[in-house]
N, C-alpha and C positions, 0 to 999 in steps of 0.2 A: 328854579331861576325867576327872578321878579322883574317888574317892568323895567327898572332902572339898568339892570342888565342886559335884557332884551334889547333896548333902545341901543345900549353903548356896543351889542356885538351887530346890531343893524347897522350903524354906521360904519364900523369896521369893514361889515361885509361891501357896504355900498362904496367904502373907499376904496376897497382893492378890486371890485367891480369895475370903477370909474379908470384905475391905472391901464387894468387890463385892456380896458376900452379905447385909452390912448395908443396902447402900445396896437391895437389892430389897425387904429387909422393911421399911424406911422407907415406899417407894413404896407397898407393898400397904397400910400403914395409913393411908395419907395420901389414896389413891385406890382407888376399886374397879377390877376387871378391865376391866369393859365402859367406864370412863371413861378407864382407861390406853391401850387399845384405840384408842378414837376421837381420842385424842391422837396416837395412833400413826399413824393414816391420815392426820390434818391436817398432818403433817410436810411440807414442799416439799424435795425431795431437791437441789433446786439449790442453795437456801441453806445447807443441811446441808454439803454437799461444800465450798461456799466458806467456810463456818465453820473446817472442818478445814483447808482448805489455810492459811488464815491463821495458825489455831494452828500449825500444823507451820512456818511460817515465823517466828513469835513464838519458837519453841524455836530454830531454826538462828540465830537474831539472836542470841539471849539467849546459847546457847553460843560464839558468837562473839565475842561481847563478853567474856565470860569468860577464853576460849581467849587474848586478846590480851595480858589482865592475868598469865593462868597463866604464859604463856611469857617473860616476864620474869623470872623466878624460876625455872621449870622449863623450860630450852630443849628436852629431850627429850619432853615432853608430847605426848600423842598426840590429835588432835582427838575421837576416838571415846570415849577416858577422860572429857574435859570435857565432851561432851553427855550422857555418863551422869551426872555430876554436875551437870548442870542438869536432867535429868529427874529425879534425886532429890530436889533442891531443890523443883522445881515439886509434885510428890510430897506431900512434907511440909509445903509452904505450905498445902496442900490440906485437909490433916486435921488440923491442931495451931491452935489458938485464934491470932488475928491473924496467922495466918501466919509464926508465930514460929520453928517447926522448919527451915526449908527451910536457913540458912546454916549453922547448927552442924552438921545431917548432910551439907551437902555439904563442909566443914571436915572431917570424919571421915572421909568416901569419899576426899578426895584425900589425906589423909594414910594411911589405908591403900594407895592406890597409891603410895606413895612420897614424896610432898612433905611436907617438914615443915611442922609444924603452924603455924609463926609464917607462914612464906611463904603457905600457904592463905589463912591469914586477912586476910594484907596484898592478897591478890588479890581476894579476896571483899568488901573494904573498898573498894578503888578501883573494883568493878563498879557497889557500890552509890552511890557518891557520883557516877557518872556518870549512873546510873537516876535519882538525885533531883535532879540539875541538868538533864537533859532532860524530866522530870516538871513542873518548874517552869517552865521555858520554855514548854513546851506548853500547862501551864494558863494563865500568864499570856495567850497568845496567844488562847486561847479565851475567856478571861473578857473581853478587849477586843474581839472580833468579837460576842459573844453577851451582853454586860453586861444592855440591853434585855430578853432574854429571861429571864435569870437574877433581875432585878429584879423582874419581873411576878409570877415564883414563889415567890420567897425574899424578904421585905422587910429582912431584915438581912444580905444577900449582900456588901454594902459592908464592915460590921463584920468579917465572916466573912475576907473577903477578905484586909483589912488585917492582921488576926491571922494567918492563913496565912502570908502574903508576907514578913509580918515575922519569923516562926520561922524560915522555911525557909533561909533565908539563912545567919543564925547557925549553924543546924545543919551547912550545907555547909561552913562555914568552921571550925568545930571539928572535924568530921571530916577536911576536909584539913590541919588544925593535926595533928591525931594522924597522919596518915599522913605528914607532913613530920618528924615527930619532934620536934614541940613538946612540952615538958614542963617543968614547973618546975626540975625539977632537973637537967635537960638529958639527955644522952646518946641512945642508940640509941630509935627511935620505940617510943611506947606498945604499939602493935599488935604488934612485933616480941618486945617485952621479955614480953608477957603470954602470946602464943604458945609463947616459949622456956622460961617457966616451967613451964606446963602439959606441956611436951614432956619437962622432967626428970622426970616422975611417970613416965612410959610406960619399959619395957625398953630397954635398951642399944641393939637393934636399931631401935629406932623413933627413936632419937636421931638419927641420921644415915642415914637412907634413902639408895637409891640415886641418886633424881632430886637428893637434896640435896647429894651429894656433886658432882655434875656442874655446877652453877651457876658461872658464871667468878666471881671476886673482881673484875673489874674494874668501874667506876662504873657504863658506860654500860649493862650489862646490867642493873642495877637502878636503872635513871635516872628512870624512871616517877614523877612525885610528888615527887622529890628524897630516894628511899628510898636510903641509904645511898653517896650520891655518891662518896665517898672509896675504895671498892672496900676497906673492911676486911673481915677475917675474920671471915664470920659464924658 
């Protein structure tokens, strides 16, 4: 590890420590020390271990889903790099309002690791579409099985479900259209064009990083969601 990497990791650890310190200060302002100790003693270790295990499983599945999308654009991408991107997204989703900072920081990290910004954006968009689709199916099944329970607690659950399930398919279709390259003027997919425009603002060594050059030009390598099916020069 050189001095530059050491300084980078040192700053990261300092940032994490500062975040943990802010959390401790907030807890001390909300609860007294005896109350905190009472809460700690009331914790059941078995349930905590089960929760931690499920959280780790969620992180692994999240990283696996992202890696499947990333490998379409960067075959040389290592699973460890994708897992780091996943954890960065989890962290910034937790500390930013409305979980809005996770995907931009993931795209930035992937770009710094050698992937073109347009490819990183497309990969994250694909993962987001899959996530929204699974969430919609899960919510529909849950609502179907527990509709009476919901209506007993929330009187307007029917209208809420109608609005939610009406908007969600429209959003999914629009996102799918963006990934398929639909736009009024035609041409390349908007996600790619937007990422490529942003990439032009970067220095020349960022425009064509090492993973970007190694992506095959053939259509099947980029066939997911119909992206670049004719194998054009990207």
